[in-house]
C-alpha positions as CSV (number, residue, x, y, z in Angstrom):
1,M,81.7,147.9,171.5
2,I,83.3,151.1,172.7
3,R,84.0,152.6,176.0
4,S,83.7,156.3,176.9
5,D,85.4,157.9,179.8
6,A,82.0,159.5,180.8
7,N,80.3,156.1,180.6
8,P,82.6,153.1,181.5
9,A,79.9,150.6,180.5
10,P,80.3,149.2,177.0
11,V,78.1,150.9,174.3
12,K,76.8,148.8,171.4
13,L,76.8,150.7,168.1
14,D,74.2,149.9,165.5
15,M,76.2,150.1,162.3
16,T,73.2,149.3,160.2
17,L,72.3,153.1,160.3
18,I,75.1,153.9,157.9
19,S,73.9,151.3,155.3
20,K,70.5,152.9,155.4
21,L,71.8,156.3,154.1
22,P,70.0,157.2,150.8
23,L,73.1,158.1,148.8
24,P,75.9,155.7,147.9
25,I,78.9,156.4,150.0
26,S,82.2,155.8,148.1
27,R,84.8,158.0,149.9
28,V,85.2,158.7,153.7
29,L,87.7,160.7,155.6
30,V,88.5,159.5,159.1
31,L,90.3,162.1,161.3
32,E,91.5,160.2,164.3
33,D,94.9,160.6,166.2
34,N,94.7,157.2,167.8
35,F,95.9,154.7,165.2
36,L,94.1,151.7,166.5
37,I,90.8,153.5,166.6
38,A,91.4,154.9,163.1
39,L,92.1,151.3,161.8
40,D,89.0,150.0,163.6
41,A,86.9,152.7,162.0
42,E,88.4,152.0,158.5
43,D,87.7,148.2,159.0
44,M,84.0,148.9,160.0
45,L,83.5,151.3,157.0
46,K,85.1,148.8,154.5
47,K,82.8,146.0,156.0
48,L,79.9,148.3,155.2
49,G,81.0,148.5,151.6
50,V,82.8,151.9,151.5
51,P,85.5,151.3,148.9
52,H,87.8,154.3,149.7
53,V,88.7,155.3,153.3
54,E,91.3,157.9,153.9
55,I,92.9,158.3,157.4
56,A,94.3,161.6,158.7
57,V,95.9,161.9,162.1
58,N,95.8,165.7,162.4
59,L,94.1,168.8,160.8
60,A,97.0,169.4,158.4
61,Q,96.7,165.9,156.9
62,A,92.9,166.2,156.8
63,S,93.1,169.5,155.1
64,A,95.6,168.2,152.5
65,L,93.4,165.2,151.8
66,M,90.3,167.3,151.4
67,S,92.1,169.6,148.9
68,E,92.9,166.5,146.8
69,N,89.7,164.5,147.2
70,A,86.0,165.0,147.4
71,F,84.6,163.0,150.4
72,D,81.0,161.9,150.9
73,F,81.4,162.4,154.7
74,A,84.0,162.6,157.4
75,L,84.2,160.8,160.7
76,L,85.8,163.2,163.2
77,D,87.6,162.6,166.5
78,V,85.9,164.9,169.0
79,D,89.0,165.0,171.3
80,L,91.7,165.5,168.7
81,G,94.9,166.4,170.5
């Protein structure tokens, strides 16, 4: 469950959607400046079977990681700051 400032009621996420993607996902970049949220996202992704999850807390770290690795997708903080 997550909470949003715009909607204070809990929102239940359907994490089975990721497992239905057609391609195998082996490497994910998480760009999130809140450490607890980043760890929670990493934990959820690992439970879904993603073997490699990299966390960046700012754009400079994300850029450095992207220059060194090929990611299948990235999970981005929409309010990075």
